[in-house]
Structure formats: C-alpha cells, structure tokens
N, C-alpha and C positions, 0 to 999 in steps of 0.2 A: 380448381382452376380459383378459387379464392389464396391456396396456401400456395399457390406456385407465382400468384402477381405479387403476394408479399415478400416471398423468398427473391422474387427478380429487383425489390428495391434495395436490396441489397448486393455486395460484389459479391463474387465466390471467393469464400475464405483459403479455400486451394490455390487460386489463383494469384490472387492482390488481397494479401494478408491486410497492409495499412490501410486501403479502401475500403476493406469489409470492418475494419476497426471502426474507419470516420464516418460510416454509414451506419454503424449502428448504435452510436453515441446521440446523431443528430435525433435518426429516425425514432429509437426510443426514447426520446427527450429527455437524454441527462442533461445535457447542456446545448447551448447554442451559442455561438460567437459573436465577443463582446463587442462594442464600437471602434474601438482602442485594438492595433494587431498583437497576437499574440496573448490577448486575454478570452475566458471565456465567461458566460452566465452558467450558472447552475441552477437548474430547474428545480422545479420539488421534488421530481421522482428521482433525480441523480442526487440533490440533499439530503434526498431521507435514506439514500444508503448511508452515508458520511454520518449521518446523526448515527445509525445503528454503530458504525465502525466506534465512532465517538462515542457514545453508550459505553461499548464494551470493553474500549479500552482503558476508559476513565475509573471506570469499575476498579480494575486490575491496577492500576497505577494509585487508587487511594487505600485498598488493601495490601500496599506495600509501601506505607505512609510519607506517599507524595501528597501535596497539597497544590491548589489550582493556584493562579494569580495572574495578573496582568502589566504589560510594559506598554509604553507609548511607542510607536509606529517610527513616530522621526525623533531620529538619533543626531546629536550635533558630530558634524563632521571630524570635529577632534577629538569624539573620544573612540570614533573608528580607526583614527591613527593610531593610536597608543601599542597598537599590537601589530607591527610589521608584517610579519608574514599572514595573516588575516585577513588585512587590509588588501595586501598585495593581492591574495587568492581571489578576493570579490569583487576589485575595482574595475574589471569590465561589465557587471551585472548592474552595478549599485546605480541607482535614479536618485539625483537631486534636486533639491527643490531651494532655490536662489531666493526665489521674491515671492510674498503671502501679504493680503492684504494691503497689495498695491504697493508694498514698497521694498526695496532690496532688502534682504537678510542683512547680519551686521556679521552673523555665520552663517553657511549653510549647511543644510541640513541633510542627511542622506533618507529616504524613508527602507526601513529596517529591507536586510536578504536575511538577516537572520541577527539574533538578539542578545548573542555572546557580550558586544560591547555596553549594552545601556543595561545590563541587567548585574556586570559586572562592576558597572561604577555605583550600583545601590548595595550590592553586597559589600562592598568597599566600608559604605555608611553602618549596612545594619550590622557589622559581625565586630564583636571588639575578644570576647572568649571562649573559651572551650566550652563552656556550657551553653552557647549558642550553636553546636554544630553537633550532628549533621544538619544541613539546611538545604531540602530536597522538595523544590517548586515545580510547577509544570506548566505552560503556558497553552491555550488553545489560540491563533491567531491568523493572521494573514502574515504573508509577506510576499515582496516586489524584487525579482529578479530578471533583468532585462535583456531574455533569450531574444535571440536569432530567429531561430529554427523552432517552431511551436507545433503542438498537436494537443488539442483536451486531454485535461488528466495527466498525461505523461511529461510534459514540459511545456508549461503557459506563463505567462510574465509576472501573473498572479496567482497565490495559492495557497488553499487551506493549510496548516498543519497542526501538528504539537510539538513543543521542542522545550525538554527536560533539562532544567540545569540543578547540580546537583555540587555543595559543598561541604568537604573533609576533613577532619583531622588528618589524615596521614593516607601517606600513597596505597597502602591494602584497601584499605575502607572507598578510596575512590576508583581504582581499577576492578574490587568487586562488583561495586553500583554498575558499570561501566558492561559488566560480561553479564552481570542480571538481567538488564533491560535487555537487552542481546536477546538471550532467552526467551524473555517475556515476550515477544515480539515475533520468535519462530513459533512457541507455543498458542502467541493469538491467530497468527497465519495460519497454523497448522485447526486449531481446534473451531475457529468462527468461517476464518474466510476458506475452508477447506483445501489449502494452497499450502502443499511442501517448498520446505526453503531450504537452502545453504547457508551456513553461517560460519565467517570463519575472521582473520585480519587481513584490511585491506594493504595494498602494496605501499610503501613511499609514496608514490607517485599518484594513487588514490585519494589519500589520507585526505582527512579536512583540515582547511588553510589553520592552521595555527592548533592545530592537536599534536598530542606528542605519537598518537596512535587512534588507528579508529577501524571497527570491524562493522560488518556489515552483512546484511540478508537478502539474497539473491534468488530471486524466481524464475522458471523457466516457463515461456508463452509457449501457445502451441505455433508459431512460427521458428522453433529452437531458438530465440533470443533471450538473452536474461534482463530480469528488469530489478534493479536496484530498489529494495519494497520497503528499507529502514536501515540508519547509519547508526551506532550509537560512539561515541568519543571520549579516549581519553586525555584530557587537558593537560593532566599531570601541574605545574605550578606556573606554564606562561601566562596565563592570563592573569592568576593570583599577584604575578611580581609586575606585572604590566599597571594592573592597576590598583595595584597596593591590600589586596585585602589578607590581611593580617589578624592575627588574635593571641591572644596572651595565654599559651597553653599550663597544665600542670604545673609543670618544671620552672613558671614564673620567666619561661621565655617568651618572646613575641615569634612568632613561627608564619610560615604562607599557607594559605589553605591549598587542599586538592580539589580538583573541580574533573566532572563530568558531565558530560551532554550526549540528548540521544532525541530522534524525531522522526516519525511517520506523516506522510501528506496524505492530500486525497489522488496523488499519482495510486494512493489499492488499490481504488475505483477501476485505474485502468488496468490494473494488476489483474482483478475479479473476472475483468472485459475479457482479456487476451488469454487468460489461462481456461478458462471454461466453456466461451462462447463454444457455439456451433453455426453451421449453415441460414439457419433462422434464426440470427440474432441471439440474446442474451440469456445466459445458464446461472443465475441467481443461488449462491449457496442460501438456506434457510434462514439462516441467522442474521441476513443483512440485508437481505431482501424485503423492500419496502411493503410488497404484498406477497404473505407465505401461498395464500390461497385464495382463488377465485369464485365465484357461487356463476354460475350462467343457466337462466332459465332456458328448455327447449319447447320450444311449441308454446312461448309463454303466452299464445294468446285465450288458451284453452284454463275452463277452470280449475283454479286452487296451483298453477303452476307456481306462478309467482311469489305468492304467500306461501308453499311450501320452502321455496329459495330463500324465502326473505328470514324465514324460521331457520333453516338450517345457516346462515350468516351469523345471525345473530349468535347460533348457540355456540359456531366457533369463539366468534368475538368474545362473549363471555368468556371461553376459558384461555382469553389471552393469546389467541394465534389472531394474527394483522390478515382478514378478512374485507374482500370488498363483493358488495353483489352491482351483477353489469346487466341492469336494467334497461341498457343504453337502445332506441331506435335503429338496431343493427341486426344483420343478420345473423344465429348462432357461428357460422362457418368464419363470417369475418371476427366475429370477438376471439373465436379459439387462434387464429392466426396473430391476433395483435397481443392478445395476452403471450404465447408465445416467444414473440418477437422479443416482447418485454422482459423474459425470465422467468414467470410467476411458475414458482416451484410445484404449486398443485392446482391443479383446472377439475371443478364441478361440475357436471352437470347433470341439473334436474330437469326430467321431460316425465309427462304423462304416465307412459310405461312404469318408467324407474319410481314412482310412487304409487302406482298401485301394486309393486311387488315389496315396498321397502326398500331398495336400496337407490344411492346414485351413482354415476360412472366418474370414473376420474381418471385425470392422467397426468404422467409426474413426468417435469419437464426436462428434468437429467438424464430420462430414455425413454420417453416420446410412447410408453409405454399405457394402455389403459386396459383397466377391469372395473370392478363392482365394488361398493362397500354398504354395507345394513346402513342407515340413515339411524337407528338404534344404536348408540354410541359412539356416535359419528365423530366427534370431540377427540374422546382418547384414541380413533382410527388413527384421524389425519395426524395428531401430534406424534404418534410413532413412525408415519410416513415421512414426516417431516426429517423426523432424527434419522431415519434411513437415509433419506437423501441425502443427507449433510455427511455421513459416513460415506455412503458410495460413491461421492464427487470429490471425496478424498483423496478415494482409496483409486480413484479411477485417473485422479492427475498425478498421483501417484506414479504408478504403473506408468503411467506416459514416461513424465522425469525419469525415470529411473531405465525405461529404454530407450533414452536422448542422450545418457550418460556415458560416454565413452572413453579411456583408456589413451594416450597417444606417449608412444617413445620416443618420439624424434618428431621433426620439422615438418617433413613430409605425411608422416599420421595426424597431424596437429590439422595441416592444410586439409585432410580428407574426411576427419570429422567435422571439423567447420563444416565444410562443404554439405553434407550430410543435414546439416541442421539440427547438431547436436553440443552439448558439453563438451569438454576436453579435461580430462583430469592430465596435469601433466607435472614433472618431476622438475623443479626449478631452484637456484643456486639464489636466487634474489639481486640477480644481476640487473642493473636496469637497462643495459642495454641491452637483453634478452627479450626486454620488457618491452619494449623498445620495437623491435624487430614484429613479433606478435602484431601490434599494429601496421607497422609500416607492411610486412607479406600479406595479411588476411583481415584485417580492419578487425583485429578483434582485441584483449585488453586483459588482463590479471583483474575476473572478480571478485575472490576472497581465497585466501589463503586456508586452507582445511584442515582439522586438527584429525589427521590422517598421518598413518607411517610411509614413508617414499616407498614407492615398487622398484624403483632401481636407482643404482648408484651414482648416476651422472647427470647434468641436467639436459632436459631433452631438447634445449635449443641450442647450447653451446659444445654439449660433450663434456663441459668441465664436471672432476667430481668436487666434493665440498662437505665439510664437516656440517655445514650450515643448509644443507637440501630440504627443501617443502613441497607439498601437493598445492599446486595452483591450480583452482578453477578458472578455465579459462572459456573465453565465448564472445561471442558478436552482442552488441547488447544496445538498450534505446538508451 
C-alpha cells in the first residue's frame, strides 16, 4: 500500500514524461524553485551529486595538465563587444548591471553568460613568449543566461558549470585539445554516469557563437529526445585577434595564439535523471550517488537490531562506501519507498532473523531484485555489487539507445523514425536549407555529424549528390 502511495506522487513516466521529470526532481529534494522566475535552488541531495561529478571530472582535468583558476563574474560591456559574432550570439540572454552602490555605473557590466571575454583580456596581459604556452586553465563557476523557457537542471537562468580555456602555439595543438576533451567527456559519461553518448561536430548553425568549430556530446533520454550533455570548441584565432593575444615565437616573430574551450554543467544531473529513472523515481549510478548504500533496521524495537545495523553501516563506511543508517521513526516500508524514489543503488535490511542466520537482505535499485548476503565480508560484497550495478546500468542504457537509433533514407522515413521516439541517422549534404527543413517539418535538429561513412550517395532531404556527404544524427531535443 505504501508503495502505491509513493508512486502516486509521481506522474506516469510513460504518459507524461515532462511532468514525471518535474515531480521527481522536486519530490526527491534535488532542487526547489528560486524566488526569481527561471532560477533553481540546488538542495543538499542534488548538490552532492554535482560534487561527485565535479570530483571525478576535476581529477581527469588535472591528470591531463589543466589547472583551476577563477575569473570575475562581472564583465565590462566593452569587453563583450570586442568579438562581434560572440556578442550577437549571447545578446538575447545577457543580464546587464547599470547601477551599483546607489549610483549609475560609468560603464554597464554584464553578468557572465560565459567567460571568453574576461579570460581573453587577461591572456593578452599574461602571454609574451612561446615559453608561456600552452596555458591550460579551467574554471568552476556559475553563469547567468536569461532564458525564457526554463526547467530545473536542463535550462535555468543561472546554473553551475566548468569551462576550460586553453591557448596554444599552433592550430594542430589547439584542435587536438578540442578533440581530446570531447573524448574525455565521452569516457566520463560512459564510466561515471553509466550513459552512452554520440560525439561529433556540430553544424554551422548549431556551433558556439564565435567558434571556428564546435563539437558536441549527445545523450538519449528515455522519451527518445536528445540532450546536449557537453560541448568543446575550437576557436582558431578569432578571439586572439579580437583581444590581441600574441606571443613571440622561436623564429622571433609575433604570432596570434590558437584557442580551445570546453564545458559541461549541472545539466548532467538532468541527464542522469532522464536516462536512468523509472516509475519509482531516481535510479542513480553508484559512482555519483550521494548515498551508495542505505542500512535499514527491521523490527528495530527488538534487542540488538539497531546495534547490528549500526555496526554494519560503520564497516561499510570504513571501507569508503557512502552509507546512510536510517533509524528514523518511520515504518520500514515507508523508508524502503523513500530510498527507492531517491535512487540509492543498494538497500540493506537488518532484522532479527537475518542476524540469527548471519546474513542481511539487500535490494538493488537498478533491477529491484532482492537477495541475501553474509554479514561476514559484507564490505567486499557490497563493493562488488556496486560495481556490477554501475556496469549493468550502462549496458541497459546502451541497449535502449541502440534499439532507438534508426537509418532514414528520405524525409518520409525521417518523420516516421522521429515519431517512433528514436534518433535518426541521415545522409546530409550540409545544406542549411535541408537543416532548416528538418526543424520546420519535424521540430528536429542536426545534433552532431558522426564519424561514420555515408550509407547512401544522396542527401536524405534534397536528394542531391555531393562530394561532401556526412552522416548526421537528427533528433528532437531538449
């Protein structure tokens, strides 16, 4: 009965996916709405997921030679105006500060929608010689983009992210950095988020404002829509020329640097929810779950039960497992349902009979299967179980994604594939008119151009032959 009551609090995932998502993020206390429309308050449980993402990514960044820094969030408007394409791309989303301390500012400031302008202005001061290169910095920060349509984690007026900004002596080094970070994100999504992704280059229309080329990582959500989970950008010399970032090379000539940028955000939390969740709520990959195992006493009023549960929790904690001992004054059934909704990977039940037999009953969140394991050696058993859950979650997500990707040879087939809530692979001649037609007819976009050989010799949209055909991933997206 308690189970049905909990599930009733969440919309049916198969009937109203957007409402299911909203219900889940609020009921599991990941976020709440902020007082200003379009903002979110990330609550402790949600922020703990972000901290685990941050910890995992930060280690990877530092292992590849990047250092963390921090730059101001207020940027003089004149700096933003230096790169025309960049300022035009962000103009609709920029928040401007005109008054401070009760006085009108001599020059308005913008609250960073991204940090290229302020970082490039500092690079122009710091870089003098080829000996200063490469410089590979990353910033963990918040940004503000005044969005009209918002949804927690997926699109909000303020969000948290990291943005890497690197400068190099040659185009080859900069492009290699751009692609290396794309693959770093891809591997991170697979190994930590248990989430398969497609990676490839964005179309001209979809590239970052001011970039020479943008590359993206696209993940499939359970409703068949795509979510852009990360991007990397090759800036070429656009910003270095706009902000005069030059260095004296070994040949005694002054040259403009080459730049890259890359970032992921708290949108990844939304991706986890929509890629793994089910009718009961969250299903969290063990590597990012704030609580990996919850220990619940059953018949807690009986002698020795709470003590044994506490002992087991302490053993797990001492072995590095993130564990919660739940001794609240609620029924075991109520607790089971709450922790299921919150997506905790493993639940351990400790009751009098279990103690007598030297075992515990456990339930894994990914499959909801129950079994027993010996109390002796429990830390090792739980660690193995968590690894298995992580692996099985990826395998399940990969199987779902691959079964929802289909070839479309023409526009009729494309419409059917998209209506089946699938991604479509189409052969495309890179014509912007075709790209516009995808959106006009099907409300779909080219997510990325894949590193695959075309499976036909004409464009699926216009039927034209071309020497520059690509396989494009077309999908409806968040």
